[in-house]
C-alpha positions in Angstrom: -5.8 4.2 0.4 -8.2 1.8 -1.2 -8.0 -0.1 -4.5 -11.4 1.3 -5.5 -13.4 4.3 -4.2 -15.3 2.0 -1.9 -15.0 1.5 1.9 -15.0 -2.3 1.4 -12.2 -2.3 -1.3 -8.8 -3.7 -0.5 -6.4 -1.4 1.4 -3.4 -0.7 -0.8 -1.5 1.7 1.6 -1.8 3.3 5.0 -0.5 6.8 5.2 0.6 8.6 8.4 -1.0 12.0 8.6 -0.3 14.5 7.4 1.2 13.2 4.2 1.5 15.1 0.9 0.1 13.3 -2.1 -0.4 14.1 -5.7 -3.8 13.2 -7.2 -4.5 12.7 -10.9 -8.3 12.6 -10.9 -11.4 12.2 -8.8 -14.6 10.3 -8.9 -17.7 9.5 -6.8 -17.7 6.5 -4.6 -18.9 5.4 -1.1 -19.9 8.2 1.3 -17.4 8.8 4.1 -18.4 10.6 7.3 -16.0 11.9 9.9 -15.6 14.9 12.3 -18.9 16.4 11.1 -18.0 16.2 7.4 -19.7 14.0 4.8 -18.3 13.4 1.3 -18.6 10.9 -1.5 -15.7 12.2 -3.6 -12.5 10.1 -3.9 -9.2 11.0 -5.5 -6.8 8.7 -7.3 -3.1 8.8 -6.2 -1.1 7.2 -9.0 2.1 6.9 -7.0 0.3 4.6 -4.5 -2.1 2.9 -7.0 -5.2 3.7 -4.9 -7.9 6.1 -3.9 -8.2 8.3 -0.9 -11.5 9.9 0.2 -11.4 13.6 -0.4 -12.6 14.1 3.2 -9.0 13.4 4.2 -7.5 15.9 1.7 -6.7 19.3 3.2 -9.0 21.4 1.0 -12.3 23.0 2.1 -14.0 21.9 -1.2 -15.6 18.4 -1.3 -14.8 18.2 -5.0 -11.2 19.4 -5.5 -11.0 22.4 -7.7 -8.8 22.0 -10.8 -8.8 18.2 -10.6 -10.6 16.3 -13.4 -12.9 13.4 -13.2 -11.6 9.8 -13.5 
């Protein structure tokens, strides 16, 4: 979890996987690449006050369906 949707932003939380989170919105940020996937979408998790790359959210869509833009 980062303070902003950037890889260089301060870490605000570290979550063990898998962890269920509730996101309030999503935005574009730094591109993240892992395990053959590439994505620049990040979701805000209000309970933790930070952003998580959508690449780590268990959904096949890069941009989460039904979640508005921040």
